[in-house]
KOLBA-160220 format. One record per residue: residue number from 1; residue in three letters; x, y, z of N, C-alpha, C in turn. Coordinates in Angstrom, 3 decimals. Atoms other than C-alpha are relative to their C-alpha. Example, Ala and Ser with C-alpha at 12.3 -4.5 7.8 and 13.67 -1.06 7.14 Angstrom:
2
{num->1; residu->Ala; n_X->0.890; n_Y->-1.190; n_Z->0.000; ca_X->12.300; ca_Y->-4.500; ca_Z->7.800; c_X->0.900; c_Y->1.200; c_Z->0.000} .
{num->2; residu->Ser; n_X->-0.820; n_Y->-1.190; n_Z->-0.060; ca_X->13.670; ca_Y->-1.060; ca_Z->7.140; c_X->-0.770; c_Y->1.090; c_Z->0.730} .
//
This chain:
102
{num->1; residu->Met; n_X->-0.220; n_Y->1.161; n_Z->0.046; ca_X->62.451; ca_Y->26.540; ca_Z->-84.447; c_X->-1.402; c_Y->-0.862; c_Z->0.214} .
{num->2; residu->Ser; n_X->1.243; n_Y->1.157; n_Z->0.153; ca_X->60.445; ca_Y->23.232; ca_Z->-84.968; c_X->0.166; c_Y->-1.036; c_Z->1.298} .
{num->3; residu->Pro; n_X->-0.331; n_Y->1.036; n_Z->-0.751; ca_X->60.070; ca_Y->20.475; ca_Z->-82.201; c_X->0.999; c_Y->-1.268; c_Z->-0.355} .
{num->4; residu->Gln; n_X->-0.838; n_Y->1.489; n_Z->0.503; ca_X->61.829; ca_Y->17.967; ca_Z->-84.667; c_X->1.531; c_Y->0.624; c_Z->0.148} .
{num->5; residu->Ser; n_X->-1.584; n_Y->-0.411; n_Z->0.050; ca_X->65.277; ca_Y->20.345; ca_Z->-84.521; c_X->0.517; c_Y->-0.217; c_Z->0.921} .
{num->6; residu->Leu; n_X->-0.080; n_Y->0.320; n_Z->-1.387; ca_X->65.436; ca_Y->19.470; ca_Z->-81.341; c_X->0.925; c_Y->-1.696; c_Z->0.058} .
{num->7; residu->Thr; n_X->-0.378; n_Y->1.465; n_Z->-0.046; ca_X->67.728; ca_Y->16.015; ca_Z->-81.367; c_X->0.256; c_Y->-0.232; c_Z->1.101} .
{num->8; residu->Lys; n_X->-1.037; n_Y->0.087; n_Z->-1.176; ca_X->70.095; ca_Y->16.686; ca_Z->-78.313; c_X->-0.415; c_Y->0.685; c_Z->1.188} .
{num->9; residu->Ala; n_X->0.512; n_Y->-0.309; n_Z->-1.122; ca_X->69.683; ca_Y->17.272; ca_Z->-75.020; c_X->1.267; c_Y->-0.018; c_Z->1.346} .
{num->10; residu->Phe; n_X->-0.844; n_Y->-0.080; n_Z->-1.745; ca_X->71.565; ca_Y->17.631; ca_Z->-71.145; c_X->-0.921; c_Y->-0.310; c_Z->0.744} .
{num->11; residu->Val; n_X->1.139; n_Y->-0.163; n_Z->-1.358; ca_X->69.780; ca_Y->16.623; ca_Z->-68.045; c_X->0.773; c_Y->-0.214; c_Z->1.409} .
{num->12; residu->Ala; n_X->-1.145; n_Y->0.026; n_Z->0.055; ca_X->71.664; ca_Y->17.684; ca_Z->-65.712; c_X->-0.699; c_Y->0.220; c_Z->2.461} .
{num->13; residu->Lys; n_X->-0.091; n_Y->0.032; n_Z->-1.280; ca_X->71.287; ca_Y->17.062; ca_Z->-61.405; c_X->1.265; c_Y->0.514; c_Z->0.610} .
{num->14; residu->Ile; n_X->-0.723; n_Y->-0.775; n_Z->-0.533; ca_X->72.489; ca_Y->19.359; ca_Z->-59.041; c_X->-0.255; c_Y->0.119; c_Z->1.526} .
{num->15; residu->Gln; n_X->0.188; n_Y->-0.245; n_Z->-1.856; ca_X->72.814; ca_Y->19.417; ca_Z->-55.204; c_X->0.528; c_Y->0.887; c_Z->0.463} .
{num->16; residu->Ala; n_X->-0.258; n_Y->-1.198; n_Z->-0.956; ca_X->73.064; ca_Y->22.352; ca_Z->-53.182; c_X->1.033; c_Y->-0.712; c_Z->1.229} .
{num->17; residu->Ala; n_X->-0.733; n_Y->0.104; n_Z->-1.392; ca_X->76.005; ca_Y->22.254; ca_Z->-50.274; c_X->-1.409; c_Y->0.584; c_Z->1.393} .
{num->18; residu->His; n_X->1.060; n_Y->-0.611; n_Z->-1.118; ca_X->73.736; ca_Y->22.661; ca_Z->-46.993; c_X->0.133; c_Y->1.440; c_Z->0.253} .
{num->19; residu->Gly; n_X->0.075; n_Y->-1.665; n_Z->-0.205; ca_X->73.074; ca_Y->26.302; ca_Z->-46.362; c_X->0.741; c_Y->0.343; c_Z->-0.990} .
{num->20; residu->Ser; n_X->-0.366; n_Y->-1.227; n_Z->1.632; ca_X->74.081; ca_Y->27.302; ca_Z->-50.340; c_X->-1.359; c_Y->-0.149; c_Z->-0.407} .
{num->21; residu->Glu; n_X->0.709; n_Y->-0.150; n_Z->0.811; ca_X->70.707; ca_Y->26.742; ca_Z->-51.455; c_X->-0.565; c_Y->1.350; c_Z->-0.899} .
{num->22; residu->Ala; n_X->0.384; n_Y->-1.303; n_Z->1.048; ca_X->69.826; ca_Y->30.516; ca_Z->-51.973; c_X->1.460; c_Y->0.474; c_Z->-0.753} .
{num->23; residu->Glu; n_X->-1.415; n_Y->-0.566; n_Z->0.808; ca_X->73.065; ca_Y->31.093; ca_Z->-53.304; c_X->0.064; c_Y->-0.534; c_Z->-1.407} .
{num->24; residu->Leu; n_X->-0.220; n_Y->0.886; n_Z->1.574; ca_X->73.174; ca_Y->28.120; ca_Z->-56.299; c_X->-1.408; c_Y->0.681; c_Z->-0.578} .
{num->25; residu->Ser; n_X->1.427; n_Y->-0.877; n_Z->0.563; ca_X->69.313; ca_Y->29.390; ca_Z->-56.598; c_X->0.377; c_Y->0.822; c_Z->-1.052} .
{num->26; residu->Asp; n_X->-0.369; n_Y->-1.764; n_Z->0.887; ca_X->70.397; ca_Y->33.040; ca_Z->-57.710; c_X->1.230; c_Y->-0.366; c_Z->-1.152} .
{num->27; residu->Leu; n_X->-0.950; n_Y->0.227; n_Z->0.951; ca_X->73.443; ca_Y->31.542; ca_Z->-59.800; c_X->-0.651; c_Y->-0.757; c_Z->-1.239} .
{num->28; residu->Leu; n_X->0.791; n_Y->0.440; n_Z->1.354; ca_X->71.117; ca_Y->28.995; ca_Z->-61.602; c_X->-0.468; c_Y->1.526; c_Z->-0.893} .
{num->29; residu->Met; n_X->0.952; n_Y->-1.256; n_Z->0.300; ca_X->68.715; ca_Y->32.311; ca_Z->-62.141; c_X->0.985; c_Y->0.791; c_Z->-0.788} .
{num->30; residu->Ser; n_X->-1.004; n_Y->-1.326; n_Z->0.848; ca_X->71.596; ca_Y->34.441; ca_Z->-63.552; c_X->0.918; c_Y->-1.256; c_Z->-0.905} .
{num->31; residu->Ala; n_X->-1.117; n_Y->0.986; n_Z->0.994; ca_X->73.179; ca_Y->31.498; ca_Z->-65.754; c_X->-1.592; c_Y->0.172; c_Z->-1.400} .
{num->32; residu->Val; n_X->0.581; n_Y->-0.400; n_Z->1.245; ca_X->70.145; ca_Y->32.751; ca_Z->-67.872; c_X->0.058; c_Y->0.459; c_Z->-0.880} .
{num->33; residu->Glu; n_X->-0.381; n_Y->-0.775; n_Z->1.112; ca_X->71.692; ca_Y->35.326; ca_Z->-69.572; c_X->0.901; c_Y->-0.688; c_Z->-0.719} .
{num->34; residu->Leu; n_X->-1.460; n_Y->0.689; n_Z->0.483; ca_X->74.928; ca_Y->32.974; ca_Z->-70.285; c_X->-0.873; c_Y->-0.670; c_Z->-0.942} .
{num->35; residu->Ala; n_X->0.404; n_Y->1.204; n_Z->0.816; ca_X->72.345; ca_Y->30.377; ca_Z->-71.938; c_X->-0.333; c_Y->0.784; c_Z->-1.124} .
{num->36; residu->Asn; n_X->0.258; n_Y->-1.072; n_Z->0.667; ca_X->70.948; ca_Y->33.332; ca_Z->-73.702; c_X->1.179; c_Y->0.355; c_Z->-0.832} .
{num->37; residu->Ala; n_X->-1.554; n_Y->-0.008; n_Z->0.968; ca_X->74.386; ca_Y->33.800; ca_Z->-75.467; c_X->0.569; c_Y->-0.960; c_Z->-0.897} .
{num->38; residu->Glu; n_X->-0.783; n_Y->1.447; n_Z->0.800; ca_X->74.882; ca_Y->30.602; ca_Z->-76.618; c_X->-1.155; c_Y->-0.248; c_Z->-1.540} .
{num->39; residu->Val; n_X->0.473; n_Y->-0.406; n_Z->1.616; ca_X->73.260; ca_Y->30.906; ca_Z->-80.201; c_X->-0.569; c_Y->-2.234; c_Z->-0.420} .
{num->40; residu->Gly; n_X->0.568; n_Y->1.551; n_Z->-0.012; ca_X->73.217; ca_Y->26.381; ca_Z->-80.096; c_X->-0.891; c_Y->-0.169; c_Z->0.845} .
{num->41; residu->Thr; n_X->0.907; n_Y->0.984; n_Z->-1.198; ca_X->71.214; ca_Y->25.969; ca_Z->-76.846; c_X->-0.799; c_Y->0.652; c_Z->-0.613} .
{num->42; residu->Leu; n_X->1.684; n_Y->-0.583; n_Z->0.408; ca_X->67.727; ca_Y->26.508; ca_Z->-78.256; c_X->-0.899; c_Y->0.002; c_Z->0.848} .
{num->43; residu->Val; n_X->0.941; n_Y->-0.246; n_Z->-0.785; ca_X->65.727; ca_Y->25.595; ca_Z->-75.361; c_X->1.399; c_Y->-0.282; c_Z->1.595} .
{num->44; residu->Trp; n_X->-0.268; n_Y->0.355; n_Z->-1.968; ca_X->67.268; ca_Y->25.778; ca_Z->-70.871; c_X->-0.961; c_Y->0.525; c_Z->0.599} .
{num->45; residu->Phe; n_X->0.748; n_Y->-0.256; n_Z->-2.045; ca_X->65.140; ca_Y->25.419; ca_Z->-67.351; c_X->0.987; c_Y->-0.052; c_Z->0.318} .
{num->46; residu->Ala; n_X->-0.889; n_Y->1.032; n_Z->-1.358; ca_X->67.094; ca_Y->25.153; ca_Z->-64.367; c_X->-1.454; c_Y->0.063; c_Z->0.398} .
{num->47; residu->Val; n_X->1.166; n_Y->0.269; n_Z->-0.486; ca_X->64.021; ca_Y->24.153; ca_Z->-61.960; c_X->0.585; c_Y->-0.563; c_Z->0.914} .
{num->48; residu->Arg; n_X->-0.408; n_Y->0.761; n_Z->-0.947; ca_X->64.278; ca_Y->22.957; ca_Z->-58.485; c_X->-1.404; c_Y->-0.820; c_Z->0.565} .
{num->49; residu->Thr; n_X->0.735; n_Y->0.862; n_Z->-0.638; ca_X->62.624; ca_Y->20.010; ca_Z->-56.822; c_X->-0.435; c_Y->-0.168; c_Z->1.564} .
{num->50; residu->Glu; n_X->-0.298; n_Y->0.208; n_Z->-1.101; ca_X->63.338; ca_Y->20.016; ca_Z->-53.610; c_X->1.185; c_Y->1.548; c_Z->0.657} .
{num->51; residu->Pro; n_X->-0.877; n_Y->-1.660; n_Z->-0.270; ca_X->64.967; ca_Y->23.188; ca_Z->-51.530; c_X->1.414; c_Y->-0.157; c_Z->-0.640} .
{num->52; residu->Gly; n_X->-1.833; n_Y->0.555; n_Z->0.466; ca_X->69.112; ca_Y->21.536; ca_Z->-52.310; c_X->-0.445; c_Y->-0.324; c_Z->-1.854} .
{num->53; residu->Thr; n_X->-0.341; n_Y->0.848; n_Z->1.073; ca_X->67.943; ca_Y->19.736; ca_Z->-55.536; c_X->-0.475; c_Y->0.689; c_Z->-1.030} .
{num->54; residu->Phe; n_X->0.225; n_Y->-0.461; n_Z->1.491; ca_X->68.260; ca_Y->21.728; ca_Z->-59.130; c_X->0.289; c_Y->-1.451; c_Z->-0.959} .
{num->55; residu->Trp; n_X->0.621; n_Y->0.901; n_Z->1.729; ca_X->67.509; ca_Y->20.050; ca_Z->-62.682; c_X->0.588; c_Y->1.208; c_Z->-0.846} .
{num->56; residu->Ile; n_X->0.324; n_Y->-0.564; n_Z->0.934; ca_X->68.518; ca_Y->21.808; ca_Z->-65.502; c_X->-0.119; c_Y->-0.710; c_Z->-1.498} .
{num->57; residu->Phe; n_X->0.213; n_Y->0.923; n_Z->0.973; ca_X->67.408; ca_Y->20.527; ca_Z->-68.773; c_X->0.059; c_Y->1.076; c_Z->-1.273} .
{num->58; residu->Asp; n_X->-0.616; n_Y->-1.051; n_Z->1.281; ca_X->69.181; ca_Y->22.043; ca_Z->-72.252; c_X->-0.518; c_Y->-0.652; c_Z->-1.121} .
{num->59; residu->Ala; n_X->0.261; n_Y->0.809; n_Z->1.364; ca_X->68.283; ca_Y->20.958; ca_Z->-75.654; c_X->0.567; c_Y->0.878; c_Z->-1.562} .
{num->60; residu->Phe; n_X->-0.581; n_Y->-0.937; n_Z->1.135; ca_X->70.032; ca_Y->21.809; ca_Z->-79.023; c_X->-0.142; c_Y->-1.041; c_Z->-1.299} .
{num->61; residu->Ala; n_X->0.282; n_Y->0.563; n_Z->1.253; ca_X->70.113; ca_Y->20.909; ca_Z->-82.675; c_X->1.072; c_Y->-1.480; c_Z->-0.307} .
{num->62; residu->Ser; n_X->-0.840; n_Y->0.978; n_Z->0.573; ca_X->72.959; ca_Y->18.624; ca_Z->-83.258; c_X->0.959; c_Y->-0.121; c_Z->1.354} .
{num->63; residu->Asp; n_X->-1.089; n_Y->-0.050; n_Z->-0.728; ca_X->75.857; ca_Y->17.111; ca_Z->-80.962; c_X->1.600; c_Y->1.023; c_Z->0.003} .
{num->64; residu->Glu; n_X->-0.847; n_Y->-1.379; n_Z->-0.257; ca_X->78.540; ca_Y->20.140; ca_Z->-81.873; c_X->-0.852; c_Y->1.224; c_Z->0.933} .
{num->65; residu->Asp; n_X->0.597; n_Y->-0.911; n_Z->-0.890; ca_X->76.074; ca_Y->22.393; ca_Z->-80.338; c_X->-0.088; c_Y->-0.584; c_Z->1.319} .
{num->66; residu->Arg; n_X->-0.390; n_Y->0.536; n_Z->-1.141; ca_X->75.825; ca_Y->20.195; ca_Z->-77.399; c_X->1.165; c_Y->-0.082; c_Z->0.819} .
{num->67; residu->Glu; n_X->-1.235; n_Y->-0.446; n_Z->-0.478; ca_X->79.309; ca_Y->20.171; ca_Z->-76.864; c_X->1.070; c_Y->1.087; c_Z->0.496} .
{num->68; residu->Ala; n_X->-0.543; n_Y->-1.199; n_Z->-0.519; ca_X->80.140; ca_Y->23.639; ca_Z->-77.304; c_X->-1.117; c_Y->0.417; c_Z->1.274} .
{num->69; residu->His; n_X->0.693; n_Y->-0.770; n_Z->-1.511; ca_X->77.535; ca_Y->24.276; ca_Z->-74.209; c_X->0.637; c_Y->-0.678; c_Z->0.774} .
{num->70; residu->Ala; n_X->-0.304; n_Y->0.767; n_Z->-0.912; ca_X->79.084; ca_Y->21.285; ca_Z->-72.298; c_X->1.727; c_Y->0.666; c_Z->0.307} .
{num->71; residu->Asn; n_X->-1.624; n_Y->-0.786; n_Z->-0.315; ca_X->82.845; ca_Y->23.965; ca_Z->-72.741; c_X->-0.548; c_Y->1.367; c_Z->-0.040} .
{num->72; residu->Gly; n_X->0.420; n_Y->-1.147; n_Z->0.166; ca_X->80.669; ca_Y->26.976; ca_Z->-72.391; c_X->0.158; c_Y->0.058; c_Z->1.255} .
{num->73; residu->Gln; n_X->0.109; n_Y->-0.929; n_Z->-1.123; ca_X->80.319; ca_Y->29.763; ca_Z->-69.637; c_X->-0.887; c_Y->-0.280; c_Z->1.201} .
{num->74; residu->Ile; n_X->0.724; n_Y->0.357; n_Z->-0.948; ca_X->77.852; ca_Y->27.943; ca_Z->-67.783; c_X->0.492; c_Y->-0.787; c_Z->0.881} .
{num->75; residu->Val; n_X->-0.979; n_Y->1.493; n_Z->-1.115; ca_X->79.601; ca_Y->24.927; ca_Z->-66.754; c_X->1.147; c_Y->0.672; c_Z->0.675} .
{num->76; residu->Ala; n_X->-1.186; n_Y->-0.882; n_Z->-0.756; ca_X->82.552; ca_Y->27.202; ca_Z->-65.800; c_X->-0.569; c_Y->0.592; c_Z->1.135} .
{num->77; residu->Ala; n_X->0.070; n_Y->-1.020; n_Z->-1.058; ca_X->80.584; ca_Y->29.699; ca_Z->-63.646; c_X->-0.502; c_Y->-1.261; c_Z->1.333} .
{num->78; residu->Leu; n_X->0.232; n_Y->0.255; n_Z->-0.873; ca_X->79.462; ca_Y->26.425; ca_Z->-61.905; c_X->1.011; c_Y->-1.038; c_Z->0.556} .
{num->79; residu->Ser; n_X->-1.353; n_Y->0.201; n_Z->-0.388; ca_X->83.013; ca_Y->24.824; ca_Z->-61.824; c_X->0.890; c_Y->1.175; c_Z->1.215} .
{num->80; residu->Glu; n_X->-0.296; n_Y->-1.043; n_Z->-0.628; ca_X->84.014; ca_Y->28.474; ca_Z->-60.364; c_X->-0.449; c_Y->0.016; c_Z->1.231} .
{num->81; residu->Asn; n_X->1.152; n_Y->-0.592; n_Z->-1.110; ca_X->81.334; ca_Y->28.023; ca_Z->-57.784; c_X->-0.157; c_Y->-1.638; c_Z->0.666} .
{num->82; residu->Ala; n_X->0.147; n_Y->0.613; n_Z->-0.728; ca_X->81.792; ca_Y->24.741; ca_Z->-56.551; c_X->0.345; c_Y->-0.143; c_Z->1.503} .
{num->83; residu->His; n_X->0.368; n_Y->-0.318; n_Z->-1.747; ca_X->81.697; ca_Y->25.773; ca_Z->-52.768; c_X->-1.296; c_Y->-0.432; c_Z->-0.174} .
{num->84; residu->Leu; n_X->1.567; n_Y->0.494; n_Z->-0.002; ca_X->77.921; ca_Y->25.407; ca_Z->-53.617; c_X->-0.227; c_Y->-1.147; c_Z->-0.236} .
{num->85; residu->Leu; n_X->0.401; n_Y->1.312; n_Z->0.247; ca_X->77.690; ca_Y->22.234; ca_Z->-54.514; c_X->0.127; c_Y->-1.277; c_Z->1.498} .
{num->86; residu->Gly; n_X->-0.079; n_Y->1.494; n_Z->-0.766; ca_X->76.971; ca_Y->18.977; ca_Z->-52.139; c_X->0.590; c_Y->-0.874; c_Z->-0.307} .
{num->87; residu->Ala; n_X->-0.322; n_Y->1.361; n_Z->0.541; ca_X->78.075; ca_Y->16.553; ca_Z->-54.388; c_X->0.251; c_Y->0.522; c_Z->-1.972} .
{num->88; residu->Gln; n_X->-0.562; n_Y->0.026; n_Z->1.633; ca_X->79.506; ca_Y->16.346; ca_Z->-58.234; c_X->-1.638; c_Y->-0.099; c_Z->-1.238} .
{num->89; residu->Pro; n_X->1.504; n_Y->-0.239; n_Z->0.319; ca_X->76.640; ca_Y->17.462; ca_Z->-60.554; c_X->-0.407; c_Y->-1.410; c_Z->-0.939} .
{num->90; residu->Glu; n_X->0.277; n_Y->1.455; n_Z->1.146; ca_X->75.234; ca_Y->14.373; ca_Z->-62.522; c_X->-1.067; c_Y->0.286; c_Z->-1.605} .
{num->91; residu->Ile; n_X->0.424; n_Y->-0.851; n_Z->1.324; ca_X->75.098; ca_Y->15.901; ca_Z->-66.096; c_X->-0.292; c_Y->-1.576; c_Z->-0.983} .
{num->92; residu->Met; n_X->0.160; n_Y->1.607; n_Z->1.284; ca_X->73.639; ca_Y->12.818; ca_Z->-68.754; c_X->-0.170; c_Y->0.853; c_Z->-1.060} .
{num->93; residu->Pro; n_X->0.114; n_Y->-0.348; n_Z->1.142; ca_X->73.917; ca_Y->13.569; ca_Z->-72.451; c_X->-1.607; c_Y->-0.994; c_Z->0.084} .
{num->94; residu->Ala; n_X->1.318; n_Y->0.675; n_Z->0.622; ca_X->70.277; ca_Y->12.549; ca_Z->-74.131; c_X->-0.092; c_Y->0.717; c_Z->-1.178} .
{num->95; residu->Asp; n_X->0.270; n_Y->-0.419; n_Z->1.782; ca_X->68.783; ca_Y->12.067; ca_Z->-77.400; c_X->-1.674; c_Y->0.421; c_Z->0.565} .
{num->96; residu->Ile; n_X->1.507; n_Y->-0.443; n_Z->-0.048; ca_X->65.070; ca_Y->14.043; ca_Z->-77.816; c_X->-0.862; c_Y->-0.964; c_Z->-0.344} .
{num->97; residu->Leu; n_X->1.229; n_Y->0.814; n_Z->0.111; ca_X->62.461; ca_Y->11.271; ca_Z->-78.321; c_X->-1.278; c_Y->0.881; c_Z->-0.937} .
{num->98; residu->Ala; n_X->1.072; n_Y->-0.485; n_Z->0.839; ca_X->59.490; ca_Y->13.737; ca_Z->-78.964; c_X->-0.221; c_Y->1.197; c_Z->0.977} .
{num->99; residu->Ser; n_X->0.030; n_Y->-1.627; n_Z->-0.386; ca_X->58.824; ca_Y->17.435; ca_Z->-77.846; c_X->-0.941; c_Y->0.802; c_Z->-0.631} .
{num->100; residu->Lys; n_X->1.414; n_Y->-0.850; n_Z->-0.167; ca_X->55.646; ca_Y->19.803; ca_Z->-77.512; c_X->0.699; c_Y->1.332; c_Z->-0.283} .
{num->101; residu->Met; n_X->-0.041; n_Y->-1.177; n_Z->0.049; ca_X->56.259; ca_Y->23.415; ca_Z->-78.214; c_X->-0.666; c_Y->0.780; c_Z->-0.168} .
{num->102; residu->Pro; n_X->1.116; n_Y->-1.122; n_Z->0.746; ca_X->54.229; ca_Y->26.605; ca_Z->-78.846; c_X->0.590; c_Y->0.346; c_Z->-1.316} .
//
């Protein structure tokens, strides 16, 4: 995979409900297995910037791959565990302008 093949992305901000930070963290850490199973999801990160604020960044080669991810198991897992969320996730589609990878 070359950096040039990454053209599409999602950036998602996910806020934990008060008291659900650890459980949401565990859910996101386990979601890497779901991301690994998605052929079109070429890059996937789940990060935390504050105790209850999480972000997912994922990258794709095409709009079709991004759309498949949007309808995939990670989104379903978040929906099934909506009680862990303090707010509706902010999911923003993005175009990748530049990237650096090994």
